[in-house]
N, C-alpha and C positions, 0 to 999 in steps of 0.2 A: 508411070512406074514409081514405085515407092522406094525411097532411099532407105538404106540400112540404118537403123537407129536403135538406140537402147532405151528402155524405160527409165524415167528419171525419178524413180522411187516415190511417185505420188500415188495416192489411193485411186481406186477405180471410180469412174464416173460414167454416166450414160453417154453413149455415142452421140446422141442428139445435142449434147453440150459443147462438142468440138465445133470450131469454126472452119470456114474454107481454108484449105492448105494445111490444116493441122492433122497430125497422125496419132494413132494409138495402137496398142496391142490388145486384142480381145482377151478379156480376163474371164468373163462368165456371161452366160445367156440365161436370163430368167424367164419365168412364166410358161412352163409346161413343155411336154414332149413334142407336141405338134409344131410349135414354133421352133424349138431347137432342131428338129428334123428338117424343117423347111430351110432354115438358115445353113445347116450343115450341107445340104444339097447345093447351096449356092457358094460353098467354100468358106463360110463364116464359122470358124471354130476357134476355141481358145488357143492363144499363141500366135494367131495370124495377125500381121500388120494390116492396118486399114487407114486410108487417107480420105479426108473429106474433099470432094471436088466442088460441090455446090451445096449450100445450105441457106435456106430462107428462114425468116422468123416463123413462118407457118408453111406447112406442106412438106413435100418429100425431100430427101437428101440424096445426092448422087455421090457414091463412094467408089474408090478404087481398091480392089482386092486382087492380088496376084495378077496384075496387068489386065484385069477385067473391070468394067464399070457396071455398077449395080444401082438401081433406084430402090430406096427403102422408105416406107412411110415413116412419118415422125414417131408414131406410137410404137412401131416395131424397133426403130432406132433407139428409143428411150429404154428398151428392155435389154439392150446389148451393153454390157459394162466393159469399158476399156481403160487401160492405163496410158495416159498421154506420154508421148516420146518427144525427144528434142529433134 
């Protein structure tokens, strides 16, 4: 479960830059309609809190969104911009 947290006024960064245990609020999703639609269908929309469960230097990320765990490829995660939260 994701703790209630507030953005800490930092600029947006790619989701792939967050480490395990870190949280962010989705700010924007880049790179086309098909990707945005696919991520929307998974519940990844601007304003939603997301927490990194597992992230290796290479490979997929496991994230928690709305009490669900999702696996995202690193390339896809790099196109999701988030604002880190405390």
